[in-house]
mmCIF file of the protein (N, C-alpha, C, O) and its ligand, coordinates in Angstrom:
data_MODEL
# 
_entry.id   MODEL 
# 
loop_
_entity.id 
_entity.type 
_entity.pdbx_number_of_molecules 
1 polymer     1 
2 non-polymer 1 
# 
_entity_poly.entity_id                      1 
_entity_poly.type                           'polypeptide(L)' 
_entity_poly.nstd_linkage                   no 
_entity_poly.nstd_monomer                   no 
_entity_poly.pdbx_seq_one_letter_code       
;(UNK)(UNK)(UNK)(UNK)(UNK)(UNK)(UNK)(UNK)(UNK)(UNK)(UNK)(UNK)(UNK)(UNK)(UNK)(UNK)
(UNK)(UNK)(UNK)(UNK)(UNK)(UNK)(UNK)(UNK)(UNK)(UNK)(UNK)(UNK)(UNK)(UNK)(UNK)(UNK)
(UNK)(UNK)(UNK)(UNK)(UNK)(UNK)(UNK)(UNK)(UNK)(UNK)(UNK)(UNK)(UNK)(UNK)(UNK)(UNK)
(UNK)(UNK)(UNK)(UNK)(UNK)(UNK)
;
_entity_poly.pdbx_seq_one_letter_code_can   XXXXXXXXXXXXXXXXXXXXXXXXXXXXXXXXXXXXXXXXXXXXXXXXXXXXXX 
_entity_poly.pdbx_strand_id                 A 
# 
loop_
_entity_poly_seq.entity_id 
_entity_poly_seq.num 
_entity_poly_seq.mon_id 
_entity_poly_seq.hetero 
1 1  UNK n 
1 2  UNK n 
1 3  UNK n 
1 4  UNK n 
1 5  UNK n 
1 6  UNK n 
1 7  UNK n 
1 8  UNK n 
1 9  UNK n 
1 10 UNK n 
1 11 UNK n 
1 12 UNK n 
1 13 UNK n 
1 14 UNK n 
1 15 UNK n 
1 16 UNK n 
1 17 UNK n 
1 18 UNK n 
1 19 UNK n 
1 20 UNK n 
1 21 UNK n 
1 22 UNK n 
1 23 UNK n 
1 24 UNK n 
1 25 UNK n 
1 26 UNK n 
1 27 UNK n 
1 28 UNK n 
1 29 UNK n 
1 30 UNK n 
1 31 UNK n 
1 32 UNK n 
1 33 UNK n 
1 34 UNK n 
1 35 UNK n 
1 36 UNK n 
1 37 UNK n 
1 38 UNK n 
1 39 UNK n 
1 40 UNK n 
1 41 UNK n 
1 42 UNK n 
1 43 UNK n 
1 44 UNK n 
1 45 UNK n 
1 46 UNK n 
1 47 UNK n 
1 48 UNK n 
1 49 UNK n 
1 50 UNK n 
1 51 UNK n 
1 52 UNK n 
1 53 UNK n 
1 54 UNK n 
# 
loop_
_struct_asym.id 
_struct_asym.entity_id 
A 1 
B 2 
# 
loop_
_chem_comp.id 
_chem_comp.type 
_chem_comp.mon_nstd_flag 
UNK 'L-peptide linking' . 
ZN  non-polymer         . 
# 
_pdbx_entity_nonpoly.entity_id   2 
_pdbx_entity_nonpoly.name        ? 
_pdbx_entity_nonpoly.comp_id     ZN 
# 
_pdbx_nonpoly_scheme.asym_id         B 
_pdbx_nonpoly_scheme.entity_id       2 
_pdbx_nonpoly_scheme.mon_id          ZN 
_pdbx_nonpoly_scheme.ndb_seq_num     1 
_pdbx_nonpoly_scheme.pdb_seq_num     101 
_pdbx_nonpoly_scheme.auth_seq_num    101 
_pdbx_nonpoly_scheme.pdb_mon_id      ZN 
_pdbx_nonpoly_scheme.auth_mon_id     ZN 
_pdbx_nonpoly_scheme.pdb_strand_id   A 
_pdbx_nonpoly_scheme.pdb_ins_code    . 
# 
loop_
_atom_site.group_PDB 
_atom_site.id 
_atom_site.type_symbol 
_atom_site.label_atom_id 
_atom_site.label_alt_id 
_atom_site.label_comp_id 
_atom_site.label_asym_id 
_atom_site.label_entity_id 
_atom_site.label_seq_id 
_atom_site.pdbx_PDB_ins_code 
_atom_site.Cartn_x 
_atom_site.Cartn_y 
_atom_site.Cartn_z 
_atom_site.occupancy 
_atom_site.B_iso_or_equiv 
_atom_site.pdbx_formal_charge 
_atom_site.auth_seq_id 
_atom_site.auth_comp_id 
_atom_site.auth_asym_id 
_atom_site.auth_atom_id 
_atom_site.pdbx_PDB_model_num 
ATOM   1   N  N  . UNK A 1 1  ? 154.946 139.908 147.540 1.00 0.00 ? 1   UNK A N  1 
ATOM   2   C  CA . UNK A 1 1  ? 154.753 140.950 146.534 1.00 0.00 ? 1   UNK A CA 1 
ATOM   3   C  C  . UNK A 1 1  ? 153.269 141.211 146.326 1.00 0.00 ? 1   UNK A C  1 
ATOM   4   O  O  . UNK A 1 1  ? 152.462 140.287 146.221 1.00 0.00 ? 1   UNK A O  1 
ATOM   5   N  N  . UNK A 1 2  ? 152.943 142.453 146.271 1.00 0.00 ? 2   UNK A N  1 
ATOM   6   C  CA . UNK A 1 2  ? 151.533 142.796 146.156 1.00 0.00 ? 2   UNK A CA 1 
ATOM   7   C  C  . UNK A 1 2  ? 151.177 143.114 144.716 1.00 0.00 ? 2   UNK A C  1 
ATOM   8   O  O  . UNK A 1 2  ? 151.875 143.862 144.031 1.00 0.00 ? 2   UNK A O  1 
ATOM   9   N  N  . UNK A 1 3  ? 150.112 142.548 144.290 1.00 0.00 ? 3   UNK A N  1 
ATOM   10  C  CA . UNK A 1 3  ? 149.686 142.793 142.911 1.00 0.00 ? 3   UNK A CA 1 
ATOM   11  C  C  . UNK A 1 3  ? 148.466 143.687 142.884 1.00 0.00 ? 3   UNK A C  1 
ATOM   12  O  O  . UNK A 1 3  ? 147.419 143.360 143.443 1.00 0.00 ? 3   UNK A O  1 
ATOM   13  N  N  . UNK A 1 4  ? 148.618 144.809 142.233 1.00 0.00 ? 4   UNK A N  1 
ATOM   14  C  CA . UNK A 1 4  ? 147.489 145.732 142.120 1.00 0.00 ? 4   UNK A CA 1 
ATOM   15  C  C  . UNK A 1 4  ? 146.788 145.515 140.784 1.00 0.00 ? 4   UNK A C  1 
ATOM   16  O  O  . UNK A 1 4  ? 147.385 145.695 139.723 1.00 0.00 ? 4   UNK A O  1 
ATOM   17  N  N  . UNK A 1 5  ? 145.552 145.138 140.844 1.00 0.00 ? 5   UNK A N  1 
ATOM   18  C  CA . UNK A 1 5  ? 144.815 144.943 139.591 1.00 0.00 ? 5   UNK A CA 1 
ATOM   19  C  C  . UNK A 1 5  ? 144.642 146.253 138.849 1.00 0.00 ? 5   UNK A C  1 
ATOM   20  O  O  . UNK A 1 5  ? 144.288 147.276 139.435 1.00 0.00 ? 5   UNK A O  1 
ATOM   21  N  N  . UNK A 1 6  ? 144.890 146.205 137.583 1.00 0.00 ? 6   UNK A N  1 
ATOM   22  C  CA . UNK A 1 6  ? 144.720 147.410 136.774 1.00 0.00 ? 6   UNK A CA 1 
ATOM   23  C  C  . UNK A 1 6  ? 143.686 147.151 135.693 1.00 0.00 ? 6   UNK A C  1 
ATOM   24  O  O  . UNK A 1 6  ? 143.197 146.034 135.522 1.00 0.00 ? 6   UNK A O  1 
ATOM   25  N  N  . UNK A 1 7  ? 143.374 148.198 134.983 1.00 0.00 ? 7   UNK A N  1 
ATOM   26  C  CA . UNK A 1 7  ? 142.400 148.038 133.895 1.00 0.00 ? 7   UNK A CA 1 
ATOM   27  C  C  . UNK A 1 7  ? 142.934 147.092 132.838 1.00 0.00 ? 7   UNK A C  1 
ATOM   28  O  O  . UNK A 1 7  ? 144.092 147.185 132.431 1.00 0.00 ? 7   UNK A O  1 
ATOM   29  N  N  . UNK A 1 8  ? 142.111 146.212 132.414 1.00 0.00 ? 8   UNK A N  1 
ATOM   30  C  CA . UNK A 1 8  ? 142.507 145.253 131.383 1.00 0.00 ? 8   UNK A CA 1 
ATOM   31  C  C  . UNK A 1 8  ? 142.260 145.857 130.013 1.00 0.00 ? 8   UNK A C  1 
ATOM   32  O  O  . UNK A 1 8  ? 141.120 146.054 129.594 1.00 0.00 ? 8   UNK A O  1 
ATOM   33  N  N  . UNK A 1 9  ? 143.351 146.145 129.329 1.00 0.00 ? 9   UNK A N  1 
ATOM   34  C  CA . UNK A 1 9  ? 143.242 146.834 128.049 1.00 0.00 ? 9   UNK A CA 1 
ATOM   35  C  C  . UNK A 1 9  ? 142.628 145.995 126.951 1.00 0.00 ? 9   UNK A C  1 
ATOM   36  O  O  . UNK A 1 9  ? 141.952 146.520 126.066 1.00 0.00 ? 9   UNK A O  1 
ATOM   37  N  N  . UNK A 1 10 ? 142.860 144.691 127.002 1.00 0.00 ? 10  UNK A N  1 
ATOM   38  C  CA . UNK A 1 10 ? 142.418 143.845 125.896 1.00 0.00 ? 10  UNK A CA 1 
ATOM   39  C  C  . UNK A 1 10 ? 140.956 143.433 126.016 1.00 0.00 ? 10  UNK A C  1 
ATOM   40  O  O  . UNK A 1 10 ? 140.362 142.928 125.064 1.00 0.00 ? 10  UNK A O  1 
ATOM   41  N  N  . UNK A 1 11 ? 140.387 143.652 127.190 1.00 0.00 ? 11  UNK A N  1 
ATOM   42  C  CA . UNK A 1 11 ? 139.022 143.188 127.403 1.00 0.00 ? 11  UNK A CA 1 
ATOM   43  C  C  . UNK A 1 11 ? 138.044 143.901 126.482 1.00 0.00 ? 11  UNK A C  1 
ATOM   44  O  O  . UNK A 1 11 ? 138.130 145.114 126.293 1.00 0.00 ? 11  UNK A O  1 
ATOM   45  N  N  . UNK A 1 12 ? 137.121 143.149 125.915 1.00 0.00 ? 12  UNK A N  1 
ATOM   46  C  CA . UNK A 1 12 ? 136.107 143.785 125.081 1.00 0.00 ? 12  UNK A CA 1 
ATOM   47  C  C  . UNK A 1 12 ? 135.253 144.699 125.947 1.00 0.00 ? 12  UNK A C  1 
ATOM   48  O  O  . UNK A 1 12 ? 134.886 144.350 127.069 1.00 0.00 ? 12  UNK A O  1 
ATOM   49  N  N  . UNK A 1 13 ? 134.952 145.845 125.424 1.00 0.00 ? 13  UNK A N  1 
ATOM   50  C  CA . UNK A 1 13 ? 134.154 146.777 126.204 1.00 0.00 ? 13  UNK A CA 1 
ATOM   51  C  C  . UNK A 1 13 ? 134.991 147.923 126.722 1.00 0.00 ? 13  UNK A C  1 
ATOM   52  O  O  . UNK A 1 13 ? 134.461 148.990 127.031 1.00 0.00 ? 13  UNK A O  1 
ATOM   53  N  N  . UNK A 1 14 ? 136.307 147.715 126.823 1.00 0.00 ? 14  UNK A N  1 
ATOM   54  C  CA . UNK A 1 14 ? 137.161 148.816 127.263 1.00 0.00 ? 14  UNK A CA 1 
ATOM   55  C  C  . UNK A 1 14 ? 137.587 149.614 126.052 1.00 0.00 ? 14  UNK A C  1 
ATOM   56  O  O  . UNK A 1 14 ? 138.668 149.409 125.500 1.00 0.00 ? 14  UNK A O  1 
ATOM   57  N  N  . UNK A 1 15 ? 136.751 150.496 125.662 1.00 0.00 ? 15  UNK A N  1 
ATOM   58  C  CA . UNK A 1 15 ? 137.065 151.334 124.521 1.00 0.00 ? 15  UNK A CA 1 
ATOM   59  C  C  . UNK A 1 15 ? 136.531 152.740 124.739 1.00 0.00 ? 15  UNK A C  1 
ATOM   60  O  O  . UNK A 1 15 ? 135.757 153.009 125.657 1.00 0.00 ? 15  UNK A O  1 
ATOM   61  N  N  . UNK A 1 16 ? 136.970 153.606 123.871 1.00 0.00 ? 16  UNK A N  1 
ATOM   62  C  CA . UNK A 1 16 ? 136.616 155.007 124.050 1.00 0.00 ? 16  UNK A CA 1 
ATOM   63  C  C  . UNK A 1 16 ? 136.174 155.583 122.709 1.00 0.00 ? 16  UNK A C  1 
ATOM   64  O  O  . UNK A 1 16 ? 136.015 154.853 121.730 1.00 0.00 ? 16  UNK A O  1 
ATOM   65  N  N  . UNK A 1 17 ? 135.983 156.862 122.675 1.00 0.00 ? 17  UNK A N  1 
ATOM   66  C  CA . UNK A 1 17 ? 135.559 157.507 121.433 1.00 0.00 ? 17  UNK A CA 1 
ATOM   67  C  C  . UNK A 1 17 ? 136.566 157.300 120.319 1.00 0.00 ? 17  UNK A C  1 
ATOM   68  O  O  . UNK A 1 17 ? 136.210 157.103 119.158 1.00 0.00 ? 17  UNK A O  1 
ATOM   69  N  N  . UNK A 1 18 ? 137.833 157.348 120.703 1.00 0.00 ? 18  UNK A N  1 
ATOM   70  C  CA . UNK A 1 18 ? 138.895 157.178 119.718 1.00 0.00 ? 18  UNK A CA 1 
ATOM   71  C  C  . UNK A 1 18 ? 138.821 155.766 119.125 1.00 0.00 ? 18  UNK A C  1 
ATOM   72  O  O  . UNK A 1 18 ? 138.991 155.591 117.918 1.00 0.00 ? 18  UNK A O  1 
ATOM   73  N  N  . UNK A 1 19 ? 138.571 154.777 119.953 1.00 0.00 ? 19  UNK A N  1 
ATOM   74  C  CA . UNK A 1 19 ? 138.416 153.408 119.464 1.00 0.00 ? 19  UNK A CA 1 
ATOM   75  C  C  . UNK A 1 19 ? 137.283 153.344 118.441 1.00 0.00 ? 19  UNK A C  1 
ATOM   76  O  O  . UNK A 1 19 ? 137.431 152.757 117.368 1.00 0.00 ? 19  UNK A O  1 
ATOM   77  N  N  . UNK A 1 20 ? 136.171 153.946 118.784 1.00 0.00 ? 20  UNK A N  1 
ATOM   78  C  CA . UNK A 1 20 ? 135.011 153.919 117.894 1.00 0.00 ? 20  UNK A CA 1 
ATOM   79  C  C  . UNK A 1 20 ? 135.333 154.601 116.569 1.00 0.00 ? 20  UNK A C  1 
ATOM   80  O  O  . UNK A 1 20 ? 134.946 154.142 115.495 1.00 0.00 ? 20  UNK A O  1 
ATOM   81  N  N  . UNK A 1 21 ? 136.056 155.712 116.684 1.00 0.00 ? 21  UNK A N  1 
ATOM   82  C  CA . UNK A 1 21 ? 136.423 156.470 115.487 1.00 0.00 ? 21  UNK A CA 1 
ATOM   83  C  C  . UNK A 1 21 ? 137.313 155.621 114.582 1.00 0.00 ? 21  UNK A C  1 
ATOM   84  O  O  . UNK A 1 21 ? 137.082 155.528 113.376 1.00 0.00 ? 21  UNK A O  1 
ATOM   85  N  N  . UNK A 1 22 ? 138.322 155.009 115.173 1.00 0.00 ? 22  UNK A N  1 
ATOM   86  C  CA . UNK A 1 22 ? 139.260 154.190 114.393 1.00 0.00 ? 22  UNK A CA 1 
ATOM   87  C  C  . UNK A 1 22 ? 138.545 152.976 113.819 1.00 0.00 ? 22  UNK A C  1 
ATOM   88  O  O  . UNK A 1 22 ? 138.740 152.624 112.656 1.00 0.00 ? 22  UNK A O  1 
ATOM   89  N  N  . UNK A 1 23 ? 137.728 152.347 114.629 1.00 0.00 ? 23  UNK A N  1 
ATOM   90  C  CA . UNK A 1 23 ? 136.990 151.171 114.167 1.00 0.00 ? 23  UNK A CA 1 
ATOM   91  C  C  . UNK A 1 23 ? 136.104 151.502 112.982 1.00 0.00 ? 23  UNK A C  1 
ATOM   92  O  O  . UNK A 1 23 ? 136.040 150.754 112.007 1.00 0.00 ? 23  UNK A O  1 
ATOM   93  N  N  . UNK A 1 24 ? 135.420 152.636 113.079 1.00 0.00 ? 24  UNK A N  1 
ATOM   94  C  CA . UNK A 1 24 ? 134.524 153.053 112.000 1.00 0.00 ? 24  UNK A CA 1 
ATOM   95  C  C  . UNK A 1 24 ? 135.310 153.310 110.727 1.00 0.00 ? 24  UNK A C  1 
ATOM   96  O  O  . UNK A 1 24 ? 134.898 152.904 109.640 1.00 0.00 ? 24  UNK A O  1 
ATOM   97  N  N  . UNK A 1 25 ? 136.445 153.986 110.865 1.00 0.00 ? 25  UNK A N  1 
ATOM   98  C  CA . UNK A 1 25 ? 137.275 154.295 109.696 1.00 0.00 ? 25  UNK A CA 1 
ATOM   99  C  C  . UNK A 1 25 ? 137.811 153.001 109.089 1.00 0.00 ? 25  UNK A C  1 
ATOM   100 O  O  . UNK A 1 25 ? 137.875 152.855 107.869 1.00 0.00 ? 25  UNK A O  1 
ATOM   101 N  N  . UNK A 1 26 ? 138.191 152.077 109.945 1.00 0.00 ? 26  UNK A N  1 
ATOM   102 C  CA . UNK A 1 26 ? 138.709 150.793 109.473 1.00 0.00 ? 26  UNK A CA 1 
ATOM   103 C  C  . UNK A 1 26 ? 137.621 150.028 108.727 1.00 0.00 ? 26  UNK A C  1 
ATOM   104 O  O  . UNK A 1 26 ? 137.862 149.434 107.676 1.00 0.00 ? 26  UNK A O  1 
ATOM   105 N  N  . UNK A 1 27 ? 136.450 150.057 109.283 1.00 0.00 ? 27  UNK A N  1 
ATOM   106 C  CA . UNK A 1 27 ? 135.327 149.338 108.684 1.00 0.00 ? 27  UNK A CA 1 
ATOM   107 C  C  . UNK A 1 27 ? 135.006 149.875 107.293 1.00 0.00 ? 27  UNK A C  1 
ATOM   108 O  O  . UNK A 1 27 ? 134.810 149.114 106.345 1.00 0.00 ? 27  UNK A O  1 
ATOM   109 N  N  . UNK A 1 28 ? 134.957 151.188 107.193 1.00 0.00 ? 28  UNK A N  1 
ATOM   110 C  CA . UNK A 1 28 ? 134.680 151.827 105.903 1.00 0.00 ? 28  UNK A CA 1 
ATOM   111 C  C  . UNK A 1 28 ? 135.759 151.468 104.894 1.00 0.00 ? 28  UNK A C  1 
ATOM   112 O  O  . UNK A 1 28 ? 135.460 151.107 103.756 1.00 0.00 ? 28  UNK A O  1 
ATOM   113 N  N  . UNK A 1 29 ? 137.008 151.569 105.314 1.00 0.00 ? 29  UNK A N  1 
ATOM   114 C  CA . UNK A 1 29 ? 138.132 151.282 104.414 1.00 0.00 ? 29  UNK A CA 1 
ATOM   115 C  C  . UNK A 1 29 ? 138.080 149.836 103.919 1.00 0.00 ? 29  UNK A C  1 
ATOM   116 O  O  . UNK A 1 29 ? 138.239 149.580 102.725 1.00 0.00 ? 29  UNK A O  1 
ATOM   117 N  N  . UNK A 1 30 ? 137.861 148.906 104.824 1.00 0.00 ? 30  UNK A N  1 
ATOM   118 C  CA . UNK A 1 30 ? 137.860 147.504 104.412 1.00 0.00 ? 30  UNK A CA 1 
ATOM   119 C  C  . UNK A 1 30 ? 136.644 147.167 103.568 1.00 0.00 ? 30  UNK A C  1 
ATOM   120 O  O  . UNK A 1 30 ? 136.699 146.299 102.696 1.00 0.00 ? 30  UNK A O  1 
ATOM   121 N  N  . UNK A 1 31 ? 135.559 147.853 103.833 1.00 0.00 ? 31  UNK A N  1 
ATOM   122 C  CA . UNK A 1 31 ? 134.352 147.662 103.018 1.00 0.00 ? 31  UNK A CA 1 
ATOM   123 C  C  . UNK A 1 31 ? 134.563 148.102 101.587 1.00 0.00 ? 31  UNK A C  1 
ATOM   124 O  O  . UNK A 1 31 ? 134.033 147.513 100.645 1.00 0.00 ? 31  UNK A O  1 
ATOM   125 N  N  . UNK A 1 32 ? 135.357 149.161 101.448 1.00 0.00 ? 32  UNK A N  1 
ATOM   126 C  CA . UNK A 1 32 ? 135.639 149.696 100.125 1.00 0.00 ? 32  UNK A CA 1 
ATOM   127 C  C  . UNK A 1 32 ? 136.809 148.990 99.465  1.00 0.00 ? 32  UNK A C  1 
ATOM   128 O  O  . UNK A 1 32 ? 137.236 149.347 98.367  1.00 0.00 ? 32  UNK A O  1 
ATOM   129 N  N  . UNK A 1 33 ? 137.317 147.981 100.155 1.00 0.00 ? 33  UNK A N  1 
ATOM   130 C  CA . UNK A 1 33 ? 138.426 147.236 99.589  1.00 0.00 ? 33  UNK A CA 1 
ATOM   131 C  C  . UNK A 1 33 ? 139.733 148.015 99.575  1.00 0.00 ? 33  UNK A C  1 
ATOM   132 O  O  . UNK A 1 33 ? 140.657 147.684 98.832  1.00 0.00 ? 33  UNK A O  1 
ATOM   133 N  N  . UNK A 1 34 ? 139.801 149.048 100.400 1.00 0.00 ? 34  UNK A N  1 
ATOM   134 C  CA . UNK A 1 34 ? 141.010 149.855 100.466 1.00 0.00 ? 34  UNK A CA 1 
ATOM   135 C  C  . UNK A 1 34 ? 141.972 149.232 101.482 1.00 0.00 ? 34  UNK A C  1 
ATOM   136 O  O  . UNK A 1 34 ? 141.932 149.533 102.675 1.00 0.00 ? 34  UNK A O  1 
ATOM   137 N  N  . UNK A 1 35 ? 142.819 148.370 100.974 1.00 0.00 ? 35  UNK A N  1 
ATOM   138 C  CA . UNK A 1 35 ? 143.706 147.637 101.870 1.00 0.00 ? 35  UNK A CA 1 
ATOM   139 C  C  . UNK A 1 35 ? 144.708 148.538 102.571 1.00 0.00 ? 35  UNK A C  1 
ATOM   140 O  O  . UNK A 1 35 ? 145.023 148.336 103.744 1.00 0.00 ? 35  UNK A O  1 
ATOM   141 N  N  . UNK A 1 36 ? 145.200 149.521 101.859 1.00 0.00 ? 36  UNK A N  1 
ATOM   142 C  CA . UNK A 1 36 ? 146.191 150.408 102.469 1.00 0.00 ? 36  UNK A CA 1 
ATOM   143 C  C  . UNK A 1 36 ? 145.593 151.176 103.633 1.00 0.00 ? 36  UNK A C  1 
ATOM   144 O  O  . UNK A 1 36 ? 146.195 151.286 104.702 1.00 0.00 ? 36  UNK A O  1 
ATOM   145 N  N  . UNK A 1 37 ? 144.410 151.700 103.411 1.00 0.00 ? 37  UNK A N  1 
ATOM   146 C  CA . UNK A 1 37 ? 143.761 152.455 104.479 1.00 0.00 ? 37  UNK A CA 1 
ATOM   147 C  C  . UNK A 1 37 ? 143.410 151.525 105.636 1.00 0.00 ? 37  UNK A C  1 
ATOM   148 O  O  . UNK A 1 37 ? 143.574 151.883 106.802 1.00 0.00 ? 37  UNK A O  1 
ATOM   149 N  N  . UNK A 1 38 ? 142.927 150.331 105.306 1.00 0.00 ? 38  UNK A N  1 
ATOM   150 C  CA . UNK A 1 38 ? 142.577 149.378 106.350 1.00 0.00 ? 38  UNK A CA 1 
ATOM   151 C  C  . UNK A 1 38 ? 143.800 149.025 107.189 1.00 0.00 ? 38  UNK A C  1 
ATOM   152 O  O  . UNK A 1 38 ? 143.724 148.944 108.415 1.00 0.00 ? 38  UNK A O  1 
ATOM   153 N  N  . UNK A 1 39 ? 144.925 148.816 106.514 1.00 0.00 ? 39  UNK A N  1 
ATOM   154 C  CA . UNK A 1 39 ? 146.162 148.498 107.229 1.00 0.00 ? 39  UNK A CA 1 
ATOM   155 C  C  . UNK A 1 39 ? 146.590 149.672 108.103 1.00 0.00 ? 39  UNK A C  1 
ATOM   156 O  O  . UNK A 1 39 ? 147.058 149.497 109.229 1.00 0.00 ? 39  UNK A O  1 
ATOM   157 N  N  . UNK A 1 40 ? 146.417 150.865 107.556 1.00 0.00 ? 40  UNK A N  1 
ATOM   158 C  CA . UNK A 1 40 ? 146.769 152.066 108.317 1.00 0.00 ? 40  UNK A CA 1 
ATOM   159 C  C  . UNK A 1 40 ? 145.950 152.159 109.598 1.00 0.00 ? 40  UNK A C  1 
ATOM   160 O  O  . UNK A 1 40 ? 146.490 152.412 110.675 1.00 0.00 ? 40  UNK A O  1 
ATOM   161 N  N  . UNK A 1 41 ? 144.655 151.954 109.472 1.00 0.00 ? 41  UNK A N  1 
ATOM   162 C  CA . UNK A 1 41 ? 143.782 152.062 110.649 1.00 0.00 ? 41  UNK A CA 1 
ATOM   163 C  C  . UNK A 1 41 ? 144.001 150.932 111.634 1.00 0.00 ? 41  UNK A C  1 
ATOM   164 O  O  . UNK A 1 41 ? 143.861 151.106 112.845 1.00 0.00 ? 41  UNK A O  1 
ATOM   165 N  N  . UNK A 1 42 ? 144.348 149.768 111.097 1.00 0.00 ? 42  UNK A N  1 
ATOM   166 C  CA . UNK A 1 42 ? 144.651 148.649 111.993 1.00 0.00 ? 42  UNK A CA 1 
ATOM   167 C  C  . UNK A 1 42 ? 145.867 148.989 112.841 1.00 0.00 ? 42  UNK A C  1 
ATOM   168 O  O  . UNK A 1 42 ? 145.915 148.696 114.036 1.00 0.00 ? 42  UNK A O  1 
ATOM   169 N  N  . UNK A 1 43 ? 146.848 149.615 112.199 1.00 0.00 ? 43  UNK A N  1 
ATOM   170 C  CA . UNK A 1 43 ? 148.045 150.029 112.936 1.00 0.00 ? 43  UNK A CA 1 
ATOM   171 C  C  . UNK A 1 43 ? 147.697 151.095 113.956 1.00 0.00 ? 43  UNK A C  1 
ATOM   172 O  O  . UNK A 1 43 ? 148.147 151.057 115.102 1.00 0.00 ? 43  UNK A O  1 
ATOM   173 N  N  . UNK A 1 44 ? 146.887 152.047 113.518 1.00 0.00 ? 44  UNK A N  1 
ATOM   174 C  CA . UNK A 1 44 ? 146.462 153.120 114.419 1.00 0.00 ? 44  UNK A CA 1 
ATOM   175 C  C  . UNK A 1 44 ? 145.780 152.540 115.647 1.00 0.00 ? 44  UNK A C  1 
ATOM   176 O  O  . UNK A 1 44 ? 146.008 152.983 116.772 1.00 0.00 ? 44  UNK A O  1 
ATOM   177 N  N  . UNK A 1 45 ? 144.940 151.544 115.410 1.00 0.00 ? 45  UNK A N  1 
ATOM   178 C  CA . UNK A 1 45 ? 144.214 150.924 116.510 1.00 0.00 ? 45  UNK A CA 1 
ATOM   179 C  C  . UNK A 1 45 ? 145.171 150.284 117.498 1.00 0.00 ? 45  UNK A C  1 
ATOM   180 O  O  . UNK A 1 45 ? 145.019 150.404 118.713 1.00 0.00 ? 45  UNK A O  1 
ATOM   181 N  N  . UNK A 1 46 ? 146.174 149.593 116.935 1.00 0.00 ? 46  UNK A N  1 
ATOM   182 C  CA . UNK A 1 46 ? 147.159 148.945 117.806 1.00 0.00 ? 46  UNK A CA 1 
ATOM   183 C  C  . UNK A 1 46 ? 147.902 149.965 118.659 1.00 0.00 ? 46  UNK A C  1 
ATOM   184 O  O  . UNK A 1 46 ? 148.079 149.785 119.864 1.00 0.00 ? 46  UNK A O  1 
ATOM   185 N  N  . UNK A 1 47 ? 148.324 151.021 118.018 1.00 0.00 ? 47  UNK A N  1 
ATOM   186 C  CA . UNK A 1 47 ? 149.058 152.066 118.744 1.00 0.00 ? 47  UNK A CA 1 
ATOM   187 C  C  . UNK A 1 47 ? 148.173 152.716 119.800 1.00 0.00 ? 47  UNK A C  1 
ATOM   188 O  O  . UNK A 1 47 ? 148.600 152.944 120.932 1.00 0.00 ? 47  UNK A O  1 
ATOM   189 N  N  . UNK A 1 48 ? 146.956 153.004 119.420 1.00 0.00 ? 48  UNK A N  1 
ATOM   190 C  CA . UNK A 1 48 ? 146.030 153.646 120.339 1.00 0.00 ? 48  UNK A CA 1 
ATOM   191 C  C  . UNK A 1 48 ? 145.728 152.748 121.538 1.00 0.00 ? 48  UNK A C  1 
ATOM   192 O  O  . UNK A 1 48 ? 145.708 153.207 122.680 1.00 0.00 ? 48  UNK A O  1 
ATOM   193 N  N  . UNK A 1 49 ? 145.497 151.477 121.269 1.00 0.00 ? 49  UNK A N  1 
ATOM   194 C  CA . UNK A 1 49 ? 145.198 150.538 122.357 1.00 0.00 ? 49  UNK A CA 1 
ATOM   195 C  C  . UNK A 1 49 ? 146.341 150.515 123.349 1.00 0.00 ? 49  UNK A C  1 
ATOM   196 O  O  . UNK A 1 49 ? 146.140 150.511 124.563 1.00 0.00 ? 49  UNK A O  1 
ATOM   197 N  N  . UNK A 1 50 ? 147.558 150.501 122.799 1.00 0.00 ? 50  UNK A N  1 
ATOM   198 C  CA . UNK A 1 50 ? 148.728 150.454 123.665 1.00 0.00 ? 50  UNK A CA 1 
ATOM   199 C  C  . UNK A 1 50 ? 148.865 151.729 124.477 1.00 0.00 ? 50  UNK A C  1 
ATOM   200 O  O  . UNK A 1 50 ? 149.162 151.706 125.672 1.00 0.00 ? 50  UNK A O  1 
ATOM   201 N  N  . UNK A 1 51 ? 148.639 152.843 123.791 1.00 0.00 ? 51  UNK A N  1 
ATOM   202 C  CA . UNK A 1 51 ? 148.837 154.145 124.440 1.00 0.00 ? 51  UNK A CA 1 
ATOM   203 C  C  . UNK A 1 51 ? 147.741 154.448 125.453 1.00 0.00 ? 51  UNK A C  1 
ATOM   204 O  O  . UNK A 1 51 ? 148.005 154.992 126.526 1.00 0.00 ? 51  UNK A O  1 
ATOM   205 N  N  . UNK A 1 52 ? 146.520 154.095 125.104 1.00 0.00 ? 52  UNK A N  1 
ATOM   206 C  CA . UNK A 1 52 ? 145.399 154.532 125.924 1.00 0.00 ? 52  UNK A CA 1 
ATOM   207 C  C  . UNK A 1 52 ? 144.791 153.453 126.805 1.00 0.00 ? 52  UNK A C  1 
ATOM   208 O  O  . UNK A 1 52 ? 144.125 153.766 127.792 1.00 0.00 ? 52  UNK A O  1 
ATOM   209 N  N  . UNK A 1 53 ? 145.005 152.204 126.470 1.00 0.00 ? 53  UNK A N  1 
ATOM   210 C  CA . UNK A 1 53 ? 144.301 151.134 127.194 1.00 0.00 ? 53  UNK A CA 1 
ATOM   211 C  C  . UNK A 1 53 ? 145.213 150.074 127.780 1.00 0.00 ? 53  UNK A C  1 
ATOM   212 O  O  . UNK A 1 53 ? 144.796 148.930 127.965 1.00 0.00 ? 53  UNK A O  1 
ATOM   213 N  N  . UNK A 1 54 ? 146.437 150.435 128.071 1.00 0.00 ? 54  UNK A N  1 
ATOM   214 C  CA . UNK A 1 54 ? 147.313 149.436 128.697 1.00 0.00 ? 54  UNK A CA 1 
ATOM   215 C  C  . UNK A 1 54 ? 148.049 150.049 129.895 1.00 0.00 ? 54  UNK A C  1 
ATOM   216 O  O  . UNK A 1 54 ? 148.834 149.366 130.553 1.00 0.00 ? 54  UNK A O  1 
HETATM 217 ZN ZN . ZN  B 2 .  ? 140.324 153.771 122.942 1.00 0.00 2 101 ZN  A ZN 1 
# 
């Protein structure tokens, strides 16, 4: 069986503009103590990572 190496989604450094956008929003939310927003962005990040980086 042949294994084709693919992009590693979890590796640090594999991110895009959307990652930066979500990270920034998450950072702001958590800094302001907005747990709901922080949780929302954390979820968004997970979904985005799966959709775009896996
Ligand atoms: Zn991304």
